[in-house]
TORNUTI-49247 format. One line per 2 residues: number of its first residue (from 1); for each residue x, y, z of N, C-alpha, C. Coordinates in Angstrom, 3 decimals. Atoms other than C-alpha are relative to their C-alpha. Layout:
// TORNUTI-49247
NUM	X Y Z X Y Z X Y Z | ...
END
This chain:
// TORNUTI-49247
1	-1.414 1.078 -0.169 -23.726 -32.991 -58.766 1.049 0.454 -1.265 | -1.301 -0.387 1.136 -20.368 -32.010 -60.968 -0.455 -1.210 -0.426
3	-0.039 0.981 0.693 -19.950 -34.189 -64.076 1.359 -0.736 0.573 | -0.462 0.933 -1.039 -18.129 -37.024 -62.696 1.505 -0.253 -0.645
5	-1.136 0.096 0.349 -15.267 -37.569 -64.921 0.971 0.990 0.422 | -0.346 -1.371 -0.236 -14.230 -33.762 -64.378 0.243 0.281 2.074
7	0.214 -0.329 -1.448 -15.173 -34.070 -60.432 0.972 -1.185 0.422 | -1.318 0.787 -0.260 -12.651 -37.405 -60.371 1.414 0.324 0.064
9	-1.236 -0.839 0.553 -9.773 -34.958 -62.491 0.422 0.621 1.353 | 0.034 -1.748 -0.533 -10.261 -32.159 -59.368 0.678 -1.696 1.000
11	-0.829 0.602 -1.270 -9.511 -35.508 -56.753 1.248 -1.418 -0.627 | -1.402 1.294 0.704 -6.723 -38.152 -58.942 1.178 0.795 -0.516
13	-1.227 -0.485 1.323 -5.146 -35.672 -61.557 0.337 -1.075 -0.312 | -0.705 0.388 1.316 -3.275 -37.152 -64.193 1.571 -0.263 0.038
15	-1.238 -0.329 0.310 -0.074 -37.982 -64.398 1.164 -1.287 -1.008 | -0.665 0.702 1.280 1.544 -39.398 -67.464 1.105 -0.823 -0.056
17	-0.790 0.535 -0.364 4.618 -40.427 -66.134 -0.123 -1.293 0.639 | 0.235 1.097 -0.360 3.116 -43.339 -64.628 -0.386 -0.998 -0.879
19	0.940 0.691 0.956 1.761 -44.932 -67.749 1.212 -0.875 -0.618 | -1.317 -0.079 0.546 4.202 -47.563 -68.961 -0.856 -0.090 -1.625
21	0.300 -0.088 1.396 1.874 -48.436 -72.609 -1.436 0.198 0.025 | 1.585 -0.078 0.249 -1.428 -47.785 -73.935 -0.019 -0.928 -1.666
23	0.528 0.749 1.333 -3.174 -50.031 -76.586 -1.325 0.448 -0.478 | 1.372 -0.451 0.016 -5.888 -48.638 -78.402 -0.600 -1.223 -0.944
25	0.624 1.225 0.467 -7.940 -51.804 -79.899 -1.548 0.910 -0.898 | 0.857 -0.391 1.116 -10.942 -51.831 -82.498 -1.108 0.597 1.181
27	1.485 -0.261 -0.664 -13.423 -51.940 -79.709 0.556 0.305 1.926 | -0.229 -0.260 -1.433 -11.505 -51.148 -76.052 1.611 0.835 -0.566
29	-1.170 -0.746 0.020 -8.439 -48.825 -75.282 0.328 -0.706 1.719 | -0.668 0.671 -1.153 -6.009 -50.224 -72.403 1.121 0.836 0.843
31	-0.963 -1.000 -0.821 -3.704 -48.068 -70.088 0.781 -0.961 1.016 | -0.873 0.477 -1.187 -0.883 -50.195 -68.209 1.264 0.557 0.379
33	-0.844 -0.828 -0.197 0.859 -48.496 -65.865 1.688 -0.813 0.228 | -1.729 0.160 -0.338 4.904 -48.845 -64.528 -0.280 -0.936 1.101
35	-0.172 0.820 -1.240 3.582 -50.637 -61.265 -0.923 -1.239 -0.645 | 1.016 0.842 0.302 1.256 -53.386 -63.173 -0.757 0.023 -0.128
37	1.537 0.085 -0.212 -1.963 -52.433 -62.767 -0.445 0.313 -1.895 | 0.622 -0.495 0.996 -4.118 -51.882 -65.642 -1.858 0.220 -0.563
39	1.757 -0.589 0.241 -7.746 -50.511 -66.863 -0.044 0.058 -1.530 | 1.048 0.095 1.454 -10.011 -50.667 -70.005 -1.025 1.289 0.037
41	1.481 -1.113 0.189 -12.748 -48.103 -71.567 -0.607 -0.481 -1.317 | 0.945 0.515 1.408 -14.800 -49.448 -74.324 -0.062 1.008 -1.252
43	-0.080 -0.982 0.939 -14.483 -47.106 -77.382 -1.595 0.370 -1.000 | 0.967 -0.108 0.328 -17.770 -47.953 -78.908 0.019 1.069 -1.580
45	0.387 -0.103 1.583 -18.817 -45.803 -81.910 1.748 1.464 0.061 | -1.366 -1.749 0.095 -15.357 -43.258 -81.115 1.709 0.151 -0.994
47	-1.113 -0.352 0.382 -12.608 -42.069 -82.344 1.401 -0.072 0.710 | -1.160 -0.523 -0.861 -9.348 -42.395 -80.938 1.151 -0.125 -0.402
49	-1.255 0.175 1.219 -5.660 -41.227 -82.259 1.333 -1.178 0.700 | -0.647 1.146 -0.490 -3.016 -43.788 -81.754 1.188 0.538 0.980
51	-0.535 -0.326 -1.001 -0.931 -41.249 -80.223 -0.793 1.047 0.997 | 0.249 -0.394 -1.501 -3.090 -40.419 -77.276 0.454 0.171 1.130
53	-0.834 0.290 -1.026 -0.767 -41.576 -74.828 0.738 1.315 -0.302 | -1.185 -0.802 0.166 1.499 -38.722 -75.905 -0.729 1.632 0.684
55	1.202 -1.502 -0.832 -1.494 -35.850 -74.408 1.195 0.244 1.289 | -0.017 -0.709 -1.445 -0.178 -33.486 -71.798 -0.823 0.116 0.963
57	1.621 -0.629 -0.652 -3.192 -32.054 -71.098 -0.943 -0.569 -0.423 | 1.399 0.839 0.100 -6.265 -33.966 -70.698 -1.131 1.475 -0.515
59	0.639 -1.013 -0.053 -9.094 -32.198 -72.455 -1.307 -0.799 0.203 | 1.247 1.334 -0.765 -12.041 -34.089 -70.790 -1.461 0.731 -1.100
61	1.135 -0.448 0.942 -14.806 -32.064 -73.549 0.277 -0.572 -1.071 | -0.255 0.542 0.865 -13.122 -34.266 -76.064 -0.360 -1.956 0.482
63	0.391 1.065 -0.532 -14.605 -37.702 -76.030 1.198 -1.606 0.078 | -1.274 0.977 -0.420 -11.231 -39.616 -76.914 0.956 0.509 1.517
65	-1.345 0.215 -1.159 -9.270 -38.059 -74.111 -1.026 -0.444 1.106 | 0.663 0.948 -0.796 -12.186 -39.455 -71.870 -0.039 -0.961 0.375
67	-0.623 1.016 -0.480 -11.678 -42.355 -72.804 1.011 -0.788 0.480 | -1.588 0.128 -0.534 -7.927 -42.611 -72.142 -0.496 0.407 1.408
69	-0.369 -0.696 -1.312 -8.630 -40.746 -68.800 -1.028 -1.241 0.653 | 0.360 0.619 -0.375 -11.061 -43.364 -68.129 0.716 -1.277 0.060
71	-0.869 0.924 0.153 -9.182 -46.298 -68.589 1.381 0.150 0.978 | -1.071 -0.250 -0.759 -5.829 -44.452 -66.816 -0.894 -0.261 1.395
73	0.540 -0.676 -0.846 -8.502 -43.749 -63.885 -0.445 -1.890 1.001 | 0.035 0.888 -0.551 -9.120 -47.339 -63.501 1.267 -0.784 -0.158
75	-1.435 0.246 -0.746 -5.597 -48.380 -63.464 0.077 0.625 1.055 | 0.010 -1.290 -1.090 -5.325 -45.808 -60.753 -0.362 -0.767 1.246
77	1.149 -0.263 -1.157 -7.979 -46.569 -58.671 -0.345 -1.421 0.877 | 0.739 1.351 -0.596 -9.552 -50.115 -59.210 1.038 -1.198 0.682
79	-0.737 1.422 -0.417 -6.800 -51.963 -57.517 0.037 0.147 1.547 | 0.012 -0.274 -1.570 -7.081 -49.896 -54.268 -1.034 -0.547 1.015
81	0.745 0.383 -0.666 -10.088 -51.663 -53.247 0.487 -1.297 0.718 | 0.234 1.127 -0.143 -10.696 -54.825 -51.135 -1.180 -0.884 -0.506
83	0.811 1.284 0.265 -12.133 -57.851 -52.847 -0.315 -0.842 -0.187 | 0.376 0.966 -0.904 -12.531 -60.081 -50.536 -1.340 -0.995 -0.709
85	1.712 0.384 0.598 -16.202 -60.778 -51.800 0.330 -0.121 -1.392 | -0.091 -0.491 1.161 -15.805 -61.280 -55.222 -0.903 -0.478 -0.780
87	1.682 0.953 0.113 -19.917 -62.002 -56.688 0.171 0.940 -1.187 | 0.525 -0.906 0.838 -21.283 -61.041 -59.814 -1.043 0.792 -0.085
89	0.870 -0.760 -0.234 -23.916 -58.581 -60.014 -1.434 -0.961 0.139 | 1.115 0.292 0.157 -26.789 -61.155 -60.573 -0.139 -1.168 1.365
91	-0.056 0.795 -1.077 -25.513 -63.274 -57.407 0.187 1.166 1.538 | 0.168 -0.782 -1.486 -25.330 -60.260 -55.008 -1.267 1.109 0.000
93	1.231 -0.828 -0.181 -28.448 -58.273 -55.949 -1.452 -1.300 -0.520 | 0.965 0.882 -0.230 -31.473 -59.845 -55.237 -1.075 0.685 -1.214
95	0.969 -0.573 1.025 -33.641 -58.278 -58.451 -1.463 -0.702 0.234 | 1.258 0.430 0.269 -36.707 -60.246 -57.925 -0.856 0.845 1.258
97	0.580 -0.987 -0.883 -37.663 -57.477 -55.256 -0.297 1.248 -0.187 | 0.269 -1.223 0.691 -37.602 -55.030 -57.697 -1.088 0.058 -0.465
99	1.179 0.127 0.462 -40.919 -54.085 -59.466 0.164 0.797 -1.668 | -0.416 -1.041 1.044 -39.518 -51.260 -62.234 1.152 -0.161 -0.473
101	-1.886 0.173 0.384 -35.892 -52.469 -63.602 -0.186 0.435 -1.219 | -0.605 -0.966 1.453 -34.369 -50.420 -66.489 1.722 -0.374 0.238
103	-0.804 -0.355 0.285 -31.529 -51.427 -67.977 0.808 0.573 -1.276 | -0.131 -1.229 0.543 -29.657 -48.795 -69.379 1.905 -0.767 -0.782
105	-1.112 0.734 0.603 -26.729 -50.828 -72.191 -0.330 -1.419 -0.405 | 0.589 1.320 -0.053 -27.861 -54.310 -73.142 1.330 -0.856 0.656
107	-0.930 1.608 -0.496 -25.649 -57.166 -71.145 -1.123 -1.088 -0.325 | 0.632 1.582 0.402 -26.801 -60.264 -72.665 0.178 -0.643 0.764
109	-0.295 0.697 -1.574 -25.343 -62.023 -69.673 -1.065 0.098 1.108 | 0.714 -0.125 -1.130 -27.399 -60.021 -67.132 -1.320 -0.168 -0.582
111	1.264 0.020 0.086 -30.393 -59.946 -69.257 -0.266 -1.603 -0.062 | 0.013 1.465 0.517 -30.391 -63.596 -70.266 -0.424 -0.865 1.526
113	0.275 0.685 -1.509 -30.326 -64.704 -66.299 -1.378 1.146 0.883 | 1.900 -0.375 -0.814 -33.644 -62.073 -65.417 -0.713 -0.536 -0.819
115	1.032 1.083 0.586 -35.684 -63.872 -68.341 0.507 -1.216 0.454 | -0.111 1.646 -0.087 -33.939 -67.254 -66.602 -1.045 0.148 1.347
117	0.786 -0.374 -1.596 -35.600 -65.914 -63.492 -1.304 0.173 -0.052 | 1.294 -0.720 -0.283 -39.063 -64.595 -64.664 -0.027 1.468 0.553
119	-0.335 -1.845 -0.443 -37.753 -60.615 -63.822 -0.484 0.493 -0.811 | 0.308 -1.394 1.343 -39.304 -58.027 -66.223 1.043 0.971 0.205
121	-0.439 -1.683 0.025 -37.681 -55.212 -67.078 0.464 0.241 -1.619 | -0.323 -0.953 0.607 -36.604 -52.940 -69.643 1.201 0.296 -1.098
123	-1.381 -0.561 0.434 -34.033 -51.946 -72.018 0.292 0.926 -1.036 | -0.528 -1.411 0.789 -32.413 -48.632 -73.392 2.105 -0.490 -0.538
125	-1.531 0.070 0.012 -28.823 -48.925 -75.736 -0.161 1.159 -1.289 | -0.368 -0.700 0.997 -27.392 -46.044 -77.670 0.356 -0.845 -1.225
127	-0.590 0.403 1.508 -25.501 -48.507 -80.159 -0.504 -1.388 -0.647 | 0.309 1.111 0.616 -27.596 -51.494 -80.593 -1.497 -0.594 -0.284
129	1.081 -0.112 0.629 -30.437 -52.528 -82.231 -0.534 -1.344 0.279 | 0.854 1.493 -0.720 -32.888 -55.710 -80.818 -1.296 0.445 -0.006
131	1.336 0.089 0.053 -36.238 -56.292 -81.100 -0.691 0.731 1.830 | 0.721 0.155 -1.323 -36.613 -56.170 -77.187 0.687 1.733 0.750
133	0.018 -0.942 -0.645 -35.143 -52.726 -76.999 -0.422 1.553 -0.221 | 1.065 -0.876 -0.219 -37.272 -49.620 -75.844 0.352 1.467 -1.023
135	-0.648 -1.115 0.498 -36.599 -46.582 -77.913 -0.172 1.260 0.694 | -0.961 -0.865 -1.126 -34.496 -43.802 -76.512 -0.963 0.677 0.691
137	0.629 -1.173 -1.311 -36.871 -41.259 -75.928 -1.213 0.065 0.722 | 1.192 0.259 -1.012 -39.059 -43.345 -73.766 0.773 0.107 1.227
139	-0.870 0.551 -1.317 -35.605 -43.612 -71.600 -0.470 0.901 1.036 | -0.042 -0.607 -1.189 -36.152 -40.608 -69.393 -1.407 -0.114 0.990
141	1.128 -0.218 -0.611 -39.716 -41.106 -68.356 0.317 -1.831 0.758 | -0.528 1.191 -0.465 -38.760 -44.972 -67.665 0.728 0.046 1.290
143	-1.078 -0.577 -1.369 -35.705 -43.831 -65.344 -0.766 0.416 0.881 | 0.612 -1.133 -1.362 -37.921 -41.575 -63.058 -1.099 -0.855 0.638
145	0.618 0.884 -0.547 -40.084 -44.585 -62.689 0.228 -1.282 0.594 | -0.934 1.223 -0.101 -37.908 -46.870 -62.234 0.845 -0.618 1.776
147	-0.376 0.115 -1.332 -37.129 -48.690 -58.533 1.615 -0.863 -0.108 | -1.978 0.773 0.127 -33.123 -50.423 -60.057 -0.071 0.666 -1.298
149	-0.965 -0.387 1.719 -31.451 -49.102 -63.218 1.350 -0.613 0.634 | -1.579 -0.094 0.465 -28.507 -51.097 -64.411 0.554 0.603 -0.451
151	0.095 -1.600 1.059 -26.441 -48.536 -65.970 1.299 -0.750 -0.291 | -1.430 0.433 0.651 -23.337 -49.589 -68.407 0.984 1.541 0.527
153	-1.110 -0.877 -0.065 -20.218 -47.946 -67.074 0.647 1.218 -1.023 | -0.485 -1.300 1.048 -19.646 -46.118 -70.277 -0.382 1.190 -0.579
155	0.725 -1.768 -0.440 -22.378 -43.351 -69.234 0.810 0.717 0.555 | -0.666 -0.723 -0.988 -19.487 -41.829 -67.429 0.455 1.082 -0.908
157	-0.408 -0.743 1.496 -17.460 -41.449 -70.611 -0.640 1.297 -0.904 | 0.687 -0.415 0.813 -19.905 -40.594 -72.882 -0.882 1.168 -0.083
159	0.370 -1.059 -0.406 -21.339 -38.169 -70.460 -1.822 -0.178 0.077 | 1.284 0.145 -0.398 -24.957 -39.266 -69.848 -0.149 -0.485 1.375
161	-0.287 0.896 -1.653 -23.961 -40.961 -66.191 -0.792 1.261 0.474 | 0.690 -0.749 -0.444 -25.166 -37.509 -65.079 -1.832 0.247 0.209
163	1.866 0.090 0.132 -28.706 -36.929 -66.365 -0.462 -1.329 0.182 | 0.691 1.248 -0.271 -29.806 -40.613 -65.760 0.118 -0.107 1.365
165	0.191 0.191 -1.383 -28.899 -40.474 -62.501 -0.905 1.182 1.266 | 1.100 -1.632 -0.670 -30.401 -37.077 -61.767 -1.381 -0.205 -0.286
167	1.201 0.156 0.306 -33.374 -38.391 -63.045 -1.104 -0.563 0.756 | 0.380 1.328 -1.025 -33.605 -41.234 -61.101 -1.012 0.500 0.583
169	1.057 -0.227 -1.486 -36.526 -40.969 -58.054 0.917 -0.109 1.221 | -0.558 -0.332 -1.141 -34.640 -39.446 -54.888 -0.381 -1.158 1.160
171	0.015 0.999 -1.253 -34.279 -42.221 -52.362 -1.171 -0.503 -0.165 | 0.988 1.305 0.350 -36.774 -44.990 -54.638 0.260 -0.568 -0.743
173	-0.480 0.560 0.322 -34.255 -45.968 -56.639 1.010 -0.473 -0.073 | -0.908 0.404 0.376 -31.763 -48.422 -56.815 0.931 0.103 -1.445
175	-0.805 0.362 1.212 -28.596 -47.899 -58.849 1.553 -1.014 -0.765 | -1.119 0.230 0.085 -26.006 -50.125 -60.254 0.838 -0.064 -0.948
177	-0.742 -0.203 1.267 -23.003 -49.480 -62.204 0.731 -1.087 -0.393 | -0.750 0.744 1.216 -21.742 -51.927 -65.080 0.624 -0.479 -0.714
179	-1.271 0.109 1.324 -18.786 -53.202 -67.048 1.499 0.179 0.255 | -1.465 -0.385 -0.043 -15.180 -53.214 -67.575 0.423 1.373 -0.173
181	-0.289 -1.464 -0.297 -15.039 -49.421 -68.057 -0.261 0.677 1.388 | 0.575 -0.580 -0.884 -16.599 -48.882 -64.933 1.805 0.148 1.308
183	-1.194 -0.581 -0.773 -14.022 -46.940 -62.570 -0.958 -0.320 1.650 | 0.167 0.405 -1.491 -14.190 -48.281 -58.608 0.514 0.916 0.528
185	-0.768 -0.492 -0.593 -13.750 -45.375 -57.235 -1.138 0.626 0.931 | 1.044 -0.657 -0.560 -16.365 -44.562 -53.831 -0.056 1.278 -0.154
187	0.706 -1.248 0.388 -16.496 -41.300 -54.874 -1.573 -0.134 -0.843 | 1.191 0.788 0.855 -18.982 -42.454 -57.422 -1.401 -0.277 0.364
189	0.901 0.385 -1.049 -20.927 -43.513 -54.479 -1.474 0.900 0.867 | 0.246 -1.358 -0.449 -21.781 -40.235 -53.341 -1.130 0.492 -1.440
191	0.847 -0.305 0.759 -23.807 -39.946 -56.580 -1.647 -0.392 0.336 | 1.279 0.521 -0.495 -27.802 -40.308 -56.329 -0.199 -1.319 -0.708
193	0.827 1.319 0.131 -28.949 -43.560 -55.565 0.973 -1.151 -0.570 | -0.966 0.624 0.261 -25.527 -45.224 -56.906 -0.024 -0.929 1.410
195	-0.026 1.542 -1.226 -25.321 -48.433 -54.805 1.095 -1.324 0.052 | -1.208 0.590 0.240 -22.247 -50.399 -56.274 0.212 0.012 -1.644
197	-0.776 -0.261 1.165 -20.291 -50.135 -59.139 0.445 -1.610 -0.043 | -0.495 1.515 0.438 -19.252 -53.654 -60.843 1.253 0.310 -0.718
199	-1.013 -0.821 1.142 -16.233 -53.371 -62.850 1.367 -1.284 0.108 | -1.411 1.062 0.548 -12.890 -55.357 -63.794 1.307 0.382 0.729
201	-1.348 -0.174 -0.454 -9.344 -55.944 -62.154 0.636 -1.592 -0.932 | -0.899 0.852 0.621 -6.024 -57.961 -64.080 1.157 -0.734 0.405
203	-1.591 0.424 -1.200 -3.389 -59.800 -62.945 1.243 0.647 -0.302 | -0.896 -0.920 -0.232 -0.336 -57.729 -62.819 0.756 -0.419 -1.563
205	0.021 0.063 1.168 0.808 -56.737 -66.565 -1.480 -0.076 -0.970 | 1.180 0.836 0.668 -2.549 -58.236 -67.715 0.090 -0.606 -1.464
207	-0.735 0.536 1.349 -0.665 -59.986 -70.783 -1.034 -0.435 -0.921 | 0.891 0.901 0.898 -3.502 -61.972 -72.303 -0.986 1.253 -0.507
209	1.600 -1.142 0.334 -6.497 -59.291 -72.087 0.771 0.941 -0.970 | -0.526 -0.706 0.366 -3.834 -57.031 -73.134 0.426 -0.350 -1.632
211	-0.659 0.586 1.134 -2.832 -58.762 -76.314 -1.545 0.280 -1.004 | 1.140 0.054 0.749 -6.648 -59.261 -77.118 -0.531 1.023 -0.464
213	0.854 -2.061 0.291 -7.560 -55.657 -76.846 1.209 0.345 -1.354 | -1.099 -0.102 1.336 -4.138 -55.346 -79.275 -0.864 -0.198 -1.494
215	0.601 0.955 1.108 -5.869 -57.665 -81.564 -1.638 0.490 -0.572 | 1.527 -0.053 -0.142 -9.449 -56.029 -81.528 -1.057 -0.432 0.615
217	0.958 0.934 -0.789 -11.106 -58.088 -78.967 -1.086 0.759 0.520 | 0.865 -0.695 -1.180 -14.106 -57.490 -76.937 0.161 -0.566 1.430
219	0.227 -0.036 -1.165 -15.105 -57.592 -73.514 -0.600 -1.920 0.176 | -0.091 2.010 -0.469 -16.151 -61.545 -73.975 1.144 -1.010 -0.366
221	-0.953 0.824 0.016 -12.958 -62.308 -75.145 1.190 0.256 1.037 | -0.660 0.051 -0.933 -10.880 -61.251 -72.439 -0.495 -0.163 1.079
223	0.524 -0.081 -1.487 -13.022 -61.222 -69.206 -0.198 -1.442 0.553 | -0.217 1.552 -0.521 -11.855 -64.986 -68.620 1.365 0.592 0.350
225	-1.430 0.066 -0.877 -8.317 -63.622 -68.067 0.261 1.558 1.295 | 0.320 -1.280 -1.304 -9.883 -60.417 -65.521 -0.680 -0.964 0.835
227	1.253 0.301 -0.913 -11.666 -60.958 -62.385 -1.203 1.200 0.606 | 1.139 -0.612 -0.097 -15.548 -59.423 -62.028 0.543 0.481 1.444
229	-0.132 -0.774 -1.156 -15.073 -57.267 -58.918 -1.041 1.725 0.293 | 0.604 -1.136 0.167 -17.212 -54.630 -57.290 0.333 0.843 1.450
231	0.433 -1.067 -1.313 -17.713 -51.733 -54.444 -1.161 0.320 0.051
END
């Protein structure tokens, strides 16, 4: 399987002239297109140049370019789907039917719902520390034995997505990609075991969310100004 961002580049390309504004905050980068569509991508521990929007030719081996292109793709693609059925991941997926759930990227609201439902799961996270988080050296074995994986969408830009997906058991695992950074392209559903993509769309121009990102806010600050959607 080809690395997903490079594959999506071969399908969608990149059109710089469609961009109206780029905002680089402390936690997120946002791309606003001339048509009013907005996409975002988490920055995490990466460094992103303020002049990233001036780049003429993308180098998808550079983390900052991958973050920028992810946000551009979200603005370009995420508005092309039918979202008449809007549900949260926990409302759509019955996690009680799974026996070995692995969460990659610590989604605290989802984790809390799983706990309240008395559903066991294991958590891995590259950037957070918590007593519940399992050491990363054990991630490969946990994923290979999982029957469900809740996978952070940031795995696409940080280039861990393909290894995780390829390590999952063929036909015996359901993978759910989650987060505001999710690229809601049906092309990603072609990857091994990926069943659903859960992401975000924003009202035209996304003014409230854009200002929050500009001021350094994160998901919890801007999510009320967008809609959780899935394919």
